[in-house]
C-alpha positions as CSV (number, residue, x, y, z in Angstrom):
1,M,104.1,98.3,81.2
2,I,100.8,99.9,80.9
3,T,99.4,98.0,83.7
4,L,102.5,99.2,85.8
5,A,101.9,102.7,84.6
6,Y,98.5,102.4,86.1
7,I,99.5,101.1,89.2
8,I,102.1,103.8,89.9
9,L,99.9,106.6,88.8
10,T,96.9,105.3,91.1
11,T,98.9,104.8,94.0
12,F,100.5,108.4,93.9
13,I,97.2,109.8,93.5
14,I,96.0,107.9,96.9
15,S,99.1,109.1,98.7
16,L,98.1,112.6,97.8
17,I,94.9,111.8,100.2
18,S,97.6,112.6,102.9
19,F,97.3,116.1,102.1
20,I,93.9,116.5,103.4
21,G,95.6,117.8,106.7
22,I,96.9,120.8,104.9
23,F,93.4,122.1,105.8
24,A,94.6,122.4,109.2
25,L,97.0,125.2,108.3
26,A,94.0,127.5,107.9
27,L,92.9,126.9,111.2
28,K,93.9,129.0,114.1
29,D,95.9,126.9,116.8
30,K,93.0,127.9,119.4
31,V,90.4,126.3,117.5
32,L,92.6,123.3,116.1
33,N,93.7,122.2,119.9
34,K,89.8,121.9,120.5
35,I,89.2,119.6,117.9
36,L,92.6,117.5,118.1
37,L,91.2,115.0,120.7
38,F,88.0,114.3,118.2
39,L,90.6,113.5,115.4
40,V,92.3,111.4,117.7
41,S,88.9,109.5,118.4
42,L,87.9,109.1,115.0
43,S,91.7,107.8,114.3
44,A,91.0,105.1,117.1
45,G,87.5,104.0,115.6
46,A,88.8,103.7,112.1
47,L,91.8,101.9,113.3
48,M,89.8,99.3,115.1
49,A,87.4,99.1,112.6
50,G,89.9,98.7,109.8
51,A,91.3,95.5,111.7
52,F,88.0,94.0,112.4
53,L,86.1,94.9,109.4
54,H,88.7,95.1,106.6
55,L,92.1,93.8,107.3
56,I,91.0,90.5,109.3
57,P,88.0,89.4,107.0
58,E,90.4,90.2,104.0
59,A,92.8,87.9,105.3
60,I,90.3,85.0,106.2
61,E,88.8,85.2,102.6
62,K,92.1,84.8,101.0
63,S,93.1,81.6,103.3
64,I,89.6,80.0,103.8
65,Y,89.8,76.6,102.6
66,E,87.4,73.4,102.5
67,Y,88.2,70.0,104.3
68,E,85.7,67.5,104.4
69,G,82.9,69.1,103.2
70,H,83.6,71.8,106.3
71,I,84.8,75.2,105.7
72,K,88.0,75.7,107.6
73,I,89.9,79.2,108.8
74,P,93.3,78.7,109.4
75,L,94.5,79.3,113.0
76,E,97.6,81.0,111.6
77,I,95.5,84.2,110.8
78,F,94.6,84.8,114.7
79,I,98.4,83.9,115.5
80,Y,99.4,86.8,113.1
81,V,97.1,89.0,114.6
82,L,98.8,88.3,117.8
83,L,102.1,88.7,116.4
84,G,101.4,92.1,115.0
85,F,99.9,93.0,118.6
86,I,103.4,91.7,120.4
87,L,105.8,93.2,117.8
88,F,104.0,96.7,118.2
89,F,104.3,96.3,121.8
90,I,108.1,95.8,121.5
91,I,108.7,98.6,119.1
92,E,106.7,101.0,121.6
93,K,108.8,99.9,124.2
94,V,111.9,100.1,122.5
95,L,111.0,103.9,121.2
96,H,110.2,104.5,125.0
97,W,113.5,103.3,126.1
98,R,115.3,105.3,123.6
99,H,113.5,108.9,124.7
100,C,114.4,108.0,128.3
101,H,118.1,107.6,127.4
102,K,117.8,111.2,126.3
103,G,117.0,112.1,129.7
104,N,113.2,112.4,129.0
105,C,110.8,109.7,130.3
106,D,107.8,111.7,130.3
107,V,106.9,111.0,126.5
108,H,104.2,110.1,124.2
109,T,105.2,107.4,121.7
110,F,101.9,106.8,119.9
111,Q,102.6,109.3,117.1
112,Y,105.6,107.3,116.2
113,M,103.6,104.1,116.5
114,N,100.9,105.4,114.1
115,L,103.3,106.2,111.5
116,V,105.0,102.5,111.7
117,G,101.4,101.3,111.6
118,D,100.2,103.4,108.6
119,T,103.6,102.5,106.7
120,I,102.8,99.0,106.8
121,H,99.0,99.5,106.0
122,N,99.7,101.7,103.0
123,F,102.4,98.9,101.6
124,I,99.8,96.3,101.8
125,D,97.4,98.9,99.9
126,G,99.8,99.1,97.2
127,L,100.2,95.4,96.8
128,I,96.5,94.8,96.8
129,L,96.1,97.5,94.2
130,A,98.9,96.0,91.9
131,A,97.3,92.4,92.1
132,S,94.2,94.0,91.3
133,F,95.6,95.8,88.3
134,V,97.5,92.6,87.2
135,T,93.9,90.9,87.2
136,S,91.9,93.8,85.0
137,I,92.1,97.4,85.0
138,E,88.3,97.4,85.8
139,L,89.3,95.6,89.1
140,G,92.0,97.7,89.8
141,T,89.7,100.8,89.4
142,T,87.1,99.6,91.6
143,T,89.8,98.4,94.4
144,A,91.5,102.0,94.1
145,F,88.0,103.5,94.8
146,A,87.5,101.2,97.9
147,I,91.2,102.1,99.3
148,V,90.4,105.8,99.0
149,A,87.2,105.7,100.6
150,H,88.7,104.0,103.8
151,E,91.7,106.1,103.6
152,I,90.3,109.7,103.8
153,P,88.8,109.3,107.3
154,Q,91.9,107.3,108.4
155,E,94.3,110.1,107.0
156,I,92.4,112.9,109.0
157,G,92.6,110.7,112.0
158,D,96.1,110.2,111.5
159,F,97.0,113.9,111.0
160,G,95.1,114.6,114.3
161,V,97.1,111.8,116.0
162,L,100.5,113.3,114.8
163,L,99.6,117.0,116.0
164,Y,98.1,115.7,118.9
165,G,101.6,113.9,120.1
166,G,103.4,117.2,119.7
167,F,104.4,117.3,115.8
168,K,104.1,120.9,114.2
169,K,101.6,121.4,111.4
170,K,103.9,121.4,108.4
171,K,106.1,118.5,109.9
172,A,103.0,116.2,110.2
173,I,101.9,117.0,106.8
174,V,105.4,116.0,105.2
175,L,105.7,112.7,107.4
176,N,102.1,111.9,106.4
177,F,102.8,112.1,102.8
178,I,106.0,110.1,103.0
179,V,104.2,107.4,104.9
180,A,101.4,107.5,102.5
181,S,104.1,107.1,99.5
182,T,104.9,103.5,100.7
183,A,101.8,102.8,98.6
184,I,103.6,103.3,95.7
185,L,106.6,101.3,96.4
186,G,104.1,98.4,97.5
187,G,102.7,98.9,94.0
188,I,105.7,98.5,92.3
189,I,106.9,95.7,94.1
190,G,103.3,94.1,93.7
191,Y,103.5,94.3,90.0
192,F,106.5,92.3,90.1
193,V,105.7,89.7,92.4
194,S,102.1,89.4,91.6
195,Q,102.1,85.6,91.7
196,M,103.1,85.7,95.5
197,I,101.0,88.4,96.7
198,D,98.2,86.1,97.8
199,K,100.6,84.4,100.2
200,A,102.3,87.4,101.3
201,T,99.1,89.3,102.1
202,T,97.6,86.2,104.2
203,F,100.3,87.0,106.7
204,L,100.5,90.9,106.1
205,L,96.9,91.5,106.6
206,P,96.2,89.9,110.1
207,F,99.9,91.3,111.2
208,A,99.0,94.9,110.2
209,A,95.6,94.3,112.0
210,G,97.1,93.2,115.2
211,G,99.4,96.6,114.9
212,F,96.1,98.6,114.5
213,I,94.5,97.2,117.7
214,Y,97.4,97.7,120.0
215,I,97.6,101.4,118.7
216,A,93.9,102.3,119.0
217,A,93.6,100.2,122.4
218,T,96.9,101.0,124.1
219,D,97.8,104.3,122.9
220,L,94.6,106.2,121.3
221,V,91.5,105.1,123.8
222,P,93.7,105.9,126.9
223,E,94.2,109.6,125.4
224,I,90.5,109.6,125.2
225,K,89.4,108.3,128.5
226,K,91.7,111.5,129.8
227,E,88.8,113.6,129.2
228,M,86.9,114.5,132.4
229,D,84.3,116.7,131.2
230,Y,81.3,114.4,130.8
231,K,79.8,116.2,127.7
232,K,83.0,116.2,126.0
233,Y,83.7,112.8,126.9
234,M,80.6,111.6,125.3
235,A,81.1,113.8,122.0
236,T,84.7,111.9,121.4
237,L,82.8,108.7,122.4
238,F,80.4,109.4,119.4
239,V,83.2,110.4,117.0
240,F,85.1,107.2,118.0
241,I,81.8,105.3,117.1
242,L,81.5,107.4,113.8
243,G,84.9,106.4,112.6
244,I,83.9,102.8,113.1
245,F,80.7,103.2,111.2
246,I,82.6,105.1,108.4
247,M,84.9,102.4,107.9
248,W,81.7,99.8,108.1
249,F,79.9,101.8,105.5
250,T,83.0,101.8,102.9
251,K,83.0,98.1,103.4
252,Y,79.5,97.6,102.8
253,V,79.4,100.0,99.6
254,F,82.5,98.5,98.0
255,N,82.4,95.0,99.1
256,G,78.7,94.3,99.8
C-alpha cells in the first residue's frame, strides 16, 4: 500500500502543473490576446514532438522483438497510430455536427479535441508511472521527473489553446485540472493491473500519438497559418520549433 500512496501522491502533484495557467489571471486581456497564438504554436510543436519523440518510440521500445536474428517492429504500432488519427477525426466531426444542430455552424472544435487528447495522454502517464513505482521507488521517481519535464511546456500550450478557442480563464484552468487529474485515475488502475500495463500501453501509446498528430496538424497548425503578418508568422514558426526542441530536450535528458 505504500507504493500505491507514492503513486497517488506523485500523480496528484503532477496534476497540479495544470494550474500553471493561473499566471494568466494576472495578465491583462490585451496582453494575453497578443500571446495566445504563440501558446497555440507552442502546443502544436509540443504535441507533434510528443507523438514522434515520446509516444511512438516508447511504444516501439515496448513491442520490439527479435526474429531469426533480426530486430522486428510490429506493424500494428503504426496501424494504432492511424486508428488514433481516424478516431479523432470522427470525434471532431461529431462535435462539429452537435454544434451545427444548435444553429451555429461557424465553430471551433480544437479546444475540445485538445481536452480529449490530453485526457488520454494523462491517463497513460498515470499507467506508466504506476508501472515504474511497482518496479522500484527509484524508477518511479525518475519517471515522475521525466513526466513533469514534458508536461510543463505542454500544459502551458494546452491552456493557451483553451483560451484561444474561447474559454474564459477560470473555466480553462478548472478544465485543465480535471483533465490532468486523469493521471491519478491511470495511476490507481495501473497499480492494480500492473501485470497488464505493457500490453495496454503498446496500444494506447501509438493511439494517443495518432490523436496528437491529428490535433496539431489539422486543428492547430491551420490556426497558425492564418497569421498574415510575415514577422508574426515567423515568430510563431519559431515558437512551434521551440516546442519541438523542448520536448526533444526532455527526452534527451531523461531517456538519453
